Each structure stands twice: as C-alpha cells, then as structure tokens.
VOLODREN-233918 format. One record per residue (C-alpha): residue number from 1; chain; x, y, z. Coordinates in pm, 1 decimal, decimal comma, m for minus. Layout:
N
k_c_east_north_up
NUM_A_X_Y_Z $
...
% end
This chain:
413
k_c_east_north_up
1_A_1770,4_623,3_m51,4 $
2_A_1746,4_756,5_302,7 $
3_A_1765,5_1135,6_279,0 $
4_A_1760,7_1180,4_657,4 $
5_A_2051,5_1047,9_862,0 $
6_A_2281,8_1132,4_1150,2 $
7_A_2618,9_1295,3_1093,4 $
8_A_2833,8_1346,2_1401,9 $
9_A_2526,1_1302,1_1617,5 $
10_A_2313,2_1558,2_1432,2 $
11_A_2017,2_1459,2_1213,6 $
12_A_2046,6_1595,7_860,0 $
13_A_1820,4_1638,4_557,8 $
14_A_2055,9_1550,9_274,5 $
15_A_2357,9_1760,8_382,6 $
16_A_2170,1_2027,7_582,0 $
17_A_2143,4_1993,6_963,5 $
18_A_1779,9_2000,0_1073,0 $
19_A_1877,6_2222,9_1364,8 $
20_A_1982,9_2487,9_1111,4 $
21_A_1643,9_2466,2_939,5 $
22_A_1466,9_2507,4_1273,9 $
23_A_1684,6_2805,3_1360,2 $
24_A_1613,1_2981,0_1030,9 $
25_A_1248,4_2896,2_969,2 $
26_A_1112,9_2801,2_1310,0 $
27_A_892,7_2508,7_1408,8 $
28_A_670,0_2329,0_1337,3 $
29_A_808,2_2291,2_987,7 $
30_A_776,6_2030,5_714,6 $
31_A_1107,0_1938,5_551,7 $
32_A_1136,5_1754,8_218,0 $
33_A_1425,3_1608,3_22,7 $
34_A_1437,6_1691,9_m347,1 $
35_A_1666,3_1396,0_m414,1 $
36_A_1426,6_1151,6_m246,0 $
37_A_1125,8_1284,2_m437,1 $
38_A_1313,1_1261,6_m766,2 $
39_A_1439,8_910,4_m701,2 $
40_A_1096,9_783,7_m596,8 $
41_A_928,1_916,4_m911,9 $
42_A_1199,8_789,6_m1144,3 $
43_A_1200,2_441,7_m989,6 $
44_A_823,7_416,9_m1033,3 $
45_A_844,0_534,8_m1391,6 $
46_A_1135,4_302,6_m1473,2 $
47_A_952,6_m2,8_m1337,2 $
48_A_697,5_25,0_m1618,9 $
49_A_924,5_119,3_m1911,0 $
50_A_842,2_m201,1_m2098,4 $
51_A_493,4_m66,3_m2164,9 $
52_A_335,3_258,4_m2283,5 $
53_A_241,1_419,7_m1954,3 $
54_A_184,1_742,7_m1764,8 $
55_A_256,5_802,5_m1396,3 $
56_A_m19,5_1031,6_m1266,8 $
57_A_88,4_1150,0_m921,5 $
58_A_m202,4_1157,2_m672,5 $
59_A_m209,4_1525,7_m579,9 $
60_A_m404,4_1467,7_m259,0 $
61_A_m100,5_1304,1_m97,4 $
62_A_94,3_1631,2_m100,8 $
63_A_m32,5_1924,0_m306,7 $
64_A_241,4_2176,0_m232,5 $
65_A_326,7_2365,8_m551,1 $
66_A_700,5_2300,7_m534,3 $
67_A_639,2_1925,8_m507,6 $
68_A_399,4_1933,7_m802,7 $
69_A_642,9_2143,4_m1004,2 $
70_A_925,7_1898,5_m936,4 $
71_A_716,2_1608,5_m1065,0 $
72_A_596,2_1811,0_m1364,5 $
73_A_958,7_1875,5_m1462,1 $
74_A_1017,0_1499,5_m1455,0 $
75_A_728,2_1450,0_m1699,5 $
76_A_463,0_1337,1_m1454,2 $
77_A_92,3_1330,8_m1505,7 $
78_A_m145,2_1406,4_m1219,0 $
79_A_m448,7_1247,5_m1056,3 $
80_A_m679,9_1515,2_m915,1 $
81_A_m1000,7_1498,1_m713,3 $
82_A_m1115,3_1861,7_m717,3 $
83_A_m1113,6_2180,6_m917,8 $
84_A_m878,5_2326,5_m660,8 $
85_A_m624,8_2052,2_m722,9 $
86_A_m653,2_2119,0_m1097,8 $
87_A_m568,6_2484,0_m1037,3 $
88_A_m270,3_2380,2_m827,4 $
89_A_m141,1_2151,2_m1102,4 $
90_A_m174,3_2426,2_m1362,0 $
91_A_m8,2_2682,9_m1133,5 $
92_A_280,5_2439,9_m1082,6 $
93_A_336,8_2398,6_m1455,6 $
94_A_166,4_2061,5_m1494,8 $
95_A_43,2_1953,8_m1838,2 $
96_A_m339,8_1938,3_m1836,7 $
97_A_m320,8_1675,9_m2113,2 $
98_A_m170,0_1443,6_m1850,6 $
99_A_m439,3_1500,9_m1586,4 $
100_A_m703,6_1248,1_m1483,0 $
101_A_m996,1_1373,2_m1274,2 $
102_A_m1122,2_1126,9_m1011,8 $
103_A_m1363,7_1167,8_m720,1 $
104_A_m1728,7_1096,7_m650,9 $
105_A_m1862,5_1452,4_m624,1 $
106_A_m1748,7_1656,3_m923,3 $
107_A_m1955,3_1973,4_m956,8 $
108_A_m2069,7_2118,2_m1288,8 $
109_A_m1829,4_2409,9_m1242,9 $
110_A_m1537,5_2173,8_m1181,0 $
111_A_m1630,2_1984,9_m1496,4 $
112_A_m1631,9_2310,5_m1693,6 $
113_A_m1289,4_2402,9_m1557,8 $
114_A_m1144,7_2064,8_m1650,2 $
115_A_m1297,2_2070,4_m1999,4 $
116_A_m1160,4_2420,4_m2059,4 $
117_A_m815,2_2309,1_m1945,6 $
118_A_m822,6_2010,9_m2181,6 $
119_A_m754,3_1729,7_m1934,2 $
120_A_m677,0_1375,2_m2042,6 $
121_A_m974,4_1198,6_m1888,9 $
122_A_m1259,0_1204,5_m1636,8 $
123_A_m1272,4_898,2_m1411,3 $
124_A_m1650,8_870,5_m1382,7 $
125_A_m1786,6_715,6_m1062,8 $
126_A_m2166,7_710,3_m1106,0 $
127_A_m2443,3_718,0_m1364,3 $
128_A_m2552,9_1058,5_m1240,5 $
129_A_m2203,7_1196,6_m1293,1 $
130_A_m2192,2_1055,8_m1645,9 $
131_A_m2523,3_1223,0_m1731,8 $
132_A_m2411,5_1555,5_m1584,1 $
133_A_m2079,6_1541,7_m1768,1 $
134_A_m2252,8_1475,0_m2101,0 $
135_A_m2480,3_1774,0_m2041,2 $
136_A_m2202,1_2010,1_m1929,4 $
137_A_m1974,5_1909,7_m2216,6 $
138_A_m2257,7_1979,6_m2459,0 $
139_A_m2317,9_2323,3_m2306,6 $
140_A_m1954,4_2425,7_m2358,6 $
141_A_m1917,4_2261,0_m2697,2 $
142_A_m1662,1_1999,7_m2589,4 $
143_A_m1635,4_1622,4_m2588,3 $
144_A_m1536,2_1473,3_m2254,2 $
145_A_m1303,2_1173,6_m2254,9 $
146_A_m1428,0_929,1_m1992,1 $
147_A_m1311,0_620,2_m1812,7 $
148_A_m1544,3_441,7_m1576,4 $
149_A_m1395,7_374,6_m1235,2 $
150_A_m1516,0_23,9_m1159,6 $
151_A_m1554,1_m103,5_m804,3 $
152_A_m1420,4_m462,0_m821,2 $
153_A_m1531,2_m553,0_m465,8 $
154_A_m1181,0_m659,2_m358,9 $
155_A_m1065,2_m638,4_3,4 $
156_A_m750,2_m422,0_6,4 $
157_A_m655,6_m532,9_361,1 $
158_A_m590,3_m181,7_484,6 $
159_A_m741,3_66,2_733,0 $
160_A_m1119,1_82,5_672,7 $
161_A_m1108,9_461,4_630,2 $
162_A_m881,0_427,1_326,4 $
163_A_m1037,5_117,4_169,2 $
164_A_m1211,6_218,5_m154,5 $
165_A_m1266,2_m99,0_m358,7 $
166_A_m1532,7_m285,0_m158,5 $
167_A_m1895,9_m280,9_m265,1 $
168_A_m1996,0_m102,0_56,5 $
169_A_m1760,3_188,4_m22,2 $
170_A_m1883,6_506,9_m188,0 $
171_A_m1631,6_487,3_m468,9 $
172_A_m1670,9_360,9_m821,8 $
173_A_m1940,4_187,5_m1023,1 $
174_A_m2059,5_m156,1_m914,6 $
175_A_m1893,3_m422,7_m1125,6 $
176_A_m2224,8_m574,6_m1235,9 $
177_A_m2354,1_m233,2_m1351,3 $
178_A_m2047,2_m124,5_m1544,8 $
179_A_m2116,6_m297,2_m1877,4 $
180_A_m2459,5_m136,9_m1907,8 $
181_A_m2321,3_205,0_m1821,2 $
182_A_m2048,4_171,8_m2084,4 $
183_A_m2317,4_97,4_m2340,2 $
184_A_m2506,3_406,1_m2225,5 $
185_A_m2192,6_618,7_m2246,6 $
186_A_m2127,1_501,5_m2600,9 $
187_A_m2466,1_637,3_m2706,7 $
188_A_m2408,6_983,2_m2558,4 $
189_A_m2326,0_1274,9_m2786,0 $
190_A_m2076,0_1463,0_m2573,9 $
191_A_m1864,6_1193,8_m2407,2 $
192_A_m1608,8_960,6_m2561,6 $
193_A_m1522,0_633,6_m2390,0 $
194_A_m1143,2_602,5_m2369,6 $
195_A_m1061,6_382,2_m2073,1 $
196_A_m1141,9_178,9_m1766,2 $
197_A_m1000,6_196,7_m1418,0 $
198_A_m1014,6_107,0_m1051,3 $
199_A_m859,7_212,0_m721,4 $
200_A_m906,8_m19,8_m426,0 $
201_A_m743,0_165,7_m138,3 $
202_A_m436,9_323,9_14,2 $
203_A_m135,0_191,8_204,5 $
204_A_m160,8_m160,3_61,5 $
205_A_132,5_m383,0_158,0 $
206_A_49,8_m692,8_m46,2 $
207_A_44,9_m737,7_m423,8 $
208_A_m242,2_m989,0_m415,4 $
209_A_m531,5_m736,9_m386,3 $
210_A_m390,7_m532,7_m675,3 $
211_A_m374,3_m843,0_m892,2 $
212_A_m724,4_m956,5_m792,6 $
213_A_m868,4_m614,7_m877,8 $
214_A_m682,6_m597,8_m1208,3 $
215_A_m807,2_m943,1_m1306,2 $
216_A_m1166,9_m831,0_m1259,8 $
217_A_m1116,8_m508,6_m1451,1 $
218_A_m939,5_m689,3_m1735,4 $
219_A_m1229,0_m935,2_m1754,6 $
220_A_m1462,4_m642,2_m1813,4 $
221_A_m1222,1_m473,7_m2056,8 $
222_A_m1207,7_m790,0_m2265,5 $
223_A_m1587,0_m812,3_m2272,2 $
224_A_m1610,7_m448,6_m2379,9 $
225_A_m1361,8_m503,9_m2661,1 $
226_A_m1549,5_m811,0_m2781,2 $
227_A_m1872,9_m610,2_m2770,3 $
228_A_m1742,2_m332,4_m2991,1 $
229_A_m1632,3_m85,8_m2723,5 $
230_A_m1254,6_m64,8_m2761,0 $
231_A_m1051,3_106,2_m2489,5 $
232_A_m732,6_308,2_m2518,4 $
233_A_m610,3_282,6_m2159,2 $
234_A_m647,7_108,5_m1826,1 $
235_A_m597,3_302,0_m1502,8 $
236_A_m497,8_75,3_m1215,5 $
237_A_m506,6_355,0_m958,0 $
238_A_m258,3_387,7_m675,9 $
239_A_m237,6_263,5_m318,8 $
240_A_106,0_102,9_m297,2 $
241_A_210,1_124,5_66,2 $
242_A_531,4_224,6_238,2 $
243_A_709,4_123,2_555,2 $
244_A_620,9_332,3_859,6 $
245_A_710,6_78,4_1128,8 $
246_A_725,7_m293,6_1052,5 $
247_A_522,9_m317,6_730,8 $
248_A_672,1_m511,5_439,1 $
249_A_532,9_m352,4_122,5 $
250_A_644,6_m498,3_m209,7 $
251_A_927,1_m333,2_m397,2 $
252_A_808,1_m116,5_m684,3 $
253_A_973,3_m354,9_m932,3 $
254_A_786,2_m655,6_m788,4 $
255_A_458,2_m464,7_m790,5 $
256_A_515,2_m367,0_m1153,1 $
257_A_611,4_m718,9_m1257,9 $
258_A_292,5_m867,0_m1110,6 $
259_A_70,6_m615,1_m1290,1 $
260_A_251,7_m622,9_m1622,6 $
261_A_236,3_m1001,1_m1626,6 $
262_A_m142,5_m986,2_m1593,4 $
263_A_m178,8_m721,5_m1865,1 $
264_A_m1,5_m943,0_m2116,4 $
265_A_m3,4_m817,2_m2473,5 $
266_A_m326,2_m619,1_m2454,4 $
267_A_m293,4_m294,7_m2649,5 $
268_A_m382,7_m71,2_m2356,8 $
269_A_m184,3_224,8_m2230,5 $
270_A_m125,8_191,2_m1857,6 $
271_A_m207,1_474,6_m1616,4 $
272_A_m89,0_464,8_m1254,3 $
273_A_m177,5_694,7_m963,7 $
274_A_90,3_662,9_m693,6 $
275_A_85,5_917,6_m413,1 $
276_A_217,7_802,8_m76,4 $
277_A_478,5_582,1_m246,7 $
278_A_635,4_891,1_m407,7 $
279_A_630,4_1142,0_m122,2 $
280_A_591,5_958,2_208,8 $
281_A_956,3_887,4_287,2 $
282_A_1070,7_1218,0_136,8 $
283_A_933,3_1436,6_417,6 $
284_A_936,6_1485,0_793,3 $
285_A_774,1_1719,0_1043,7 $
286_A_1021,2_1914,1_1256,5 $
287_A_891,5_2015,3_1599,7 $
288_A_1022,5_2150,5_1928,8 $
289_A_945,4_2042,6_2285,6 $
290_A_769,4_2320,9_2477,0 $
291_A_716,0_2146,0_2810,0 $
292_A_787,0_1812,9_2978,0 $
293_A_520,7_1686,7_3219,9 $
294_A_630,4_1396,8_3437,5 $
295_A_351,8_1210,5_3615,0 $
296_A_297,5_893,5_3812,9 $
297_A_134,0_707,3_3525,5 $
298_A_260,3_882,0_3213,9 $
299_A_511,4_1135,0_3097,4 $
300_A_412,8_1389,8_2835,2 $
301_A_631,3_1581,8_2594,8 $
302_A_421,5_1877,3_2481,8 $
303_A_553,5_1990,1_2142,5 $
304_A_464,1_2284,4_1920,3 $
305_A_321,6_2063,0_1643,9 $
306_A_m26,9_1919,3_1684,5 $
307_A_m301,4_1712,4_1528,0 $
308_A_m387,3_2005,0_1302,6 $
309_A_m35,0_1979,1_1154,5 $
310_A_m25,7_1598,1_1123,5 $
311_A_m369,5_1439,9_1143,2 $
312_A_m276,7_1076,6_1069,1 $
313_A_m205,1_960,9_1427,9 $
314_A_m532,9_1103,9_1562,1 $
315_A_m741,4_997,1_1261,0 $
316_A_m598,9_652,1_1185,4 $
317_A_m401,4_575,1_1502,8 $
318_A_m107,2_582,6_1263,0 $
319_A_248,9_518,8_1379,1 $
320_A_535,6_753,1_1286,3 $
321_A_893,0_707,8_1399,0 $
322_A_1015,2_994,4_1619,7 $
323_A_1384,5_1080,2_1618,4 $
324_A_1574,2_1334,2_1828,3 $
325_A_1749,2_1590,7_1610,1 $
326_A_2048,8_1557,8_1840,8 $
327_A_2126,4_1192,3_1904,4 $
328_A_2095,0_1084,0_2266,9 $
329_A_2073,6_758,4_2461,3 $
330_A_1856,3_657,4_2751,9 $
331_A_1567,1_874,1_2858,9 $
332_A_1209,2_812,9_2965,9 $
333_A_895,4_686,7_2799,3 $
334_A_692,9_981,7_2667,7 $
335_A_362,2_1050,6_2502,8 $
336_A_433,9_1304,9_2228,0 $
337_A_137,2_1542,8_2234,6 $
338_A_41,3_1880,8_2094,3 $
339_A_m118,4_2191,7_2245,4 $
340_A_m462,5_2142,9_2084,2 $
341_A_m750,3_2103,7_2328,4 $
342_A_m833,2_1742,5_2239,7 $
343_A_m730,5_1425,8_2421,7 $
344_A_m681,0_1279,5_2074,9 $
345_A_m410,9_1536,4_1999,8 $
346_A_m109,2_1308,9_1992,8 $
347_A_171,0_1247,6_1744,4 $
348_A_324,5_938,8_1903,8 $
349_A_270,7_715,6_2205,4 $
350_A_510,9_546,8_2445,6 $
351_A_842,3_653,2_2290,9 $
352_A_1168,4_629,2_2483,5 $
353_A_1353,6_957,0_2440,1 $
354_A_1606,2_1168,6_2630,3 $
355_A_1442,0_1510,3_2623,2 $
356_A_1468,8_1859,4_2765,6 $
357_A_1258,3_2169,7_2721,1 $
358_A_1348,9_2297,7_2376,4 $
359_A_1463,0_1963,3_2234,4 $
360_A_1402,2_1924,2_1860,8 $
361_A_1223,1_1616,3_1731,2 $
362_A_1165,6_1484,0_1380,1 $
363_A_837,4_1306,8_1306,3 $
364_A_947,1_1079,7_1023,9 $
365_A_778,1_957,1_704,3 $
366_A_544,0_1256,9_703,0 $
367_A_566,9_1359,1_338,6 $
368_A_228,7_1210,1_251,1 $
369_A_m104,6_1323,7_395,8 $
370_A_69,8_1561,5_632,6 $
371_A_55,1_1918,6_507,7 $
372_A_m223,9_1834,0_262,8 $
373_A_m452,5_1728,7_550,6 $
374_A_m351,6_2005,7_790,9 $
375_A_m600,9_2256,4_926,8 $
376_A_m632,8_2574,5_1132,5 $
377_A_m808,1_2414,2_1430,1 $
378_A_m767,0_2626,3_1746,5 $
379_A_m676,2_2914,3_1508,6 $
380_A_m332,2_2766,9_1460,5 $
381_A_m147,8_2893,0_1150,6 $
382_A_m24,1_2611,4_929,8 $
383_A_343,1_2519,2_930,6 $
384_A_618,7_2640,6_702,2 $
385_A_756,9_2402,9_437,9 $
386_A_1120,5_2374,6_331,9 $
387_A_1274,7_2180,6_42,4 $
388_A_1634,0_2067,4_82,6 $
389_A_1842,1_2025,2_m232,0 $
390_A_2189,2_1901,3_m142,7 $
391_A_2342,9_2174,3_70,7 $
392_A_2070,8_2427,3_m11,1 $
393_A_1739,7_2484,6_164,4 $
394_A_1446,5_2663,3_4,9 $
395_A_1139,3_2800,7_180,5 $
396_A_857,9_2668,1_m39,7 $
397_A_566,1_2776,3_180,8 $
398_A_576,2_3058,5_430,8 $
399_A_427,6_2999,8_772,0 $
400_A_73,4_3132,6_791,2 $
401_A_m11,5_3419,9_1024,0 $
402_A_m321,6_3474,6_1233,3 $
403_A_m377,7_3799,9_1044,9 $
404_A_m405,6_3596,7_722,3 $
405_A_m650,7_3356,1_885,2 $
406_A_m895,5_3627,6_989,4 $
407_A_m848,0_3861,4_690,9 $
408_A_m1157,3_3732,4_505,2 $
409_A_m1389,1_3741,4_806,3 $
410_A_m1631,8_4025,1_877,6 $
411_A_m1804,3_4154,5_1189,8 $
412_A_m2177,5_4209,0_1194,9 $
413_A_m2296,0_4571,1_1150,4 $
% end
C-alpha cells in the first residue's frame, strides 16, 4: 500500500493532511503510517507460513517505542544489537523469549542483562565473545543459548558501508573457522548450541546473494548435523531492500520462495531479521522551507531539517524522493539543504520544485534509519514523531528541548 498520497492537491498520511500535522506538532517531524507498518509485517510473516518461523524485527532500523509496541502486538520477535535496544524492546512490551542478540561488541553487562531477561539466543560473532559469554553465564548461574553468526564471504552488491558478509568485514566468524568453534562451544559448560546464522548486508535488491549465503550456511549446518551437533534453527538475517528511486528489489513472496526452496525439508526453525523492509516506506520526514537562496550556479532551499535529523544522504549519498505537501507544477532546480554548519548537510540534490519561504516538503521513504540515526549535532533537539492511524494522529515522541539536552551537564567548580 501507499499510505501517503495527494487528495485535492494536498499530501496526506492515510486520511490526515500533512499540513495539519505540521500545524499541530511543528517541523521537522517524522510521520508514520500504522496501516503501512502493519501490512508490511503481516506480508513478511505470511510469506513464510509454510514453515515454522519467527520474524525478528531489526530494532536498529527504527527503535521508537510505539513502532516496537505495534510489532510486538502482531507477535513479532526482535533482533537487537545492544543492551539499550533490549531495554527498549522490554519497555515496548516485547517478549524476551523472541529476542536474538547480534553485534560484534557485546559487553559483559549487556550479556548479564540479556541472560536475566531470558532471551531466545545470542548470535555469537567471535571466539572471544563465546568465551566471555560462557564465563558470564556461569557467574550468574544460567545457560546461554548460542548461534554462531557465520561470515559466508558473499558479495551483497550494496553500499560498502552496509556490506557485512565479506571476509574483510568485521562481522561474523570466518566460514573456515566455524566448525572448530562449534566443537569448542559444545564442550563448554554454560552455553548451549541451538542455531546457525548469517547476515550479509543491508538494502540488497537481488535474491542471488541471499541464496548464495544460505547455500554456504546450509553446507555447514549439514556437516554439523552429521558430526553430532544438531541445530534447532537457522537465522538468515535481514537485508531485503526497498525502492527509494529506481531500484527493483524482489517481492517478499519471491524472496521467501527462493529461500524456502533451498531449505527443503530440513527440520530447522527459520529466523528472519527484516528491518528496512518493514518500516522504510511507512515513514516520512516533514520539513519546512526557511529560506530560498537563488544564485548564478545553484539554488538552495534551506529547510529546518538537517543531516542530524536524516543522516542517510550525507553518510551514504542516499536518494530520497522529495514531495511538496501542496501540489505544484513548474519551479526551479534546488539543492535541499539544512542549517547545520557542514557542506555535507544536504537532504536532496537537484530537485525541481515550486517553492516559497514557508513551503512544506515531505522527505519520503524515511521510516528506516532516520530517527534511529539522528543526533544532536549543533545542539539541535531531535524531531517529534507522529503516528497516523486512519483519521487519528498520535504524538509518539515529543520534540526534544535544549533544556533537556544540557540537563545532565555540569560546570567546573
């Protein structure tokens, strides 16, 4: 579904005009569609109904409590990469028994928190982590369920900053070392081997790398089973891409069919970690033009949102569609830039728009890695967040204030 469309020349979120949201809550402001989030999760879940499975939403994509709570109500599991994300999941009503803990740098305290919560599994990414987890679990009198995250050395064909499955990346255990580490894990007193997994990158728009990675992981899983190390689940990670501009990612059903075909009749529960695919299209960033600067070489539309609100364009040179909240034709070519003191502070380049001071713009497909990557650079309070549900709008995060930003700081005596 497309939750954002024009009605009588005005851009709406579901049935609420975006101009009304801006009037009530100000800008910049993230706006999400409850219907779009629900449909995305249900379509992902439905694509794998032929097999025992668990959708573990990747919290890093958008960790706002209301989003997590919505997915928890639908029965979702969660993929976390920090103790902070675990606390968010629990605060949002998520079931810790459906949580998998990934990430290369888990601290001993984070391990203790996760063990106390009773999470489903630790996705272990190094020998050192495995040894620390065995020790920490022993200290607290628990047994840690573990799955080794294997690095299959498969090119995901995506931006190098979000590629995670090549041997030069920091993630996962080298494929050739995994069998020996599984044997070591089996001999440990305070860990229990339950699964195997991989995650090769983000924003993948081709099924082939997923299949290649799964083939390698299944090869290892079969060897483990033959060697007396049976597994209960396989975690194929996330990474399915979405359309921002002209990408052609596979449909969820086609992605599922390709993976399920490879899994065959193996008695393994399937874990999936979608993030962007569930929230990307369900959100936008609403912003207002502060000034128009017309020059000989370029025209600039200076808006009240900035790179601290949406980092993706500055970090990845990412493209987001920009739509006027009030439909208009013609215009000039503008660079859409923010007020932050960096030349890299841009949200879009070379867009033809008919603008005036005060015009409202919607930066589209901003539901993933938008608010979750935002910062307070230049002492800018983070944006408000609003969830639209049909004709209703709910403030799900209040706009920060400068007073809140400096409240924990202290002057020298």
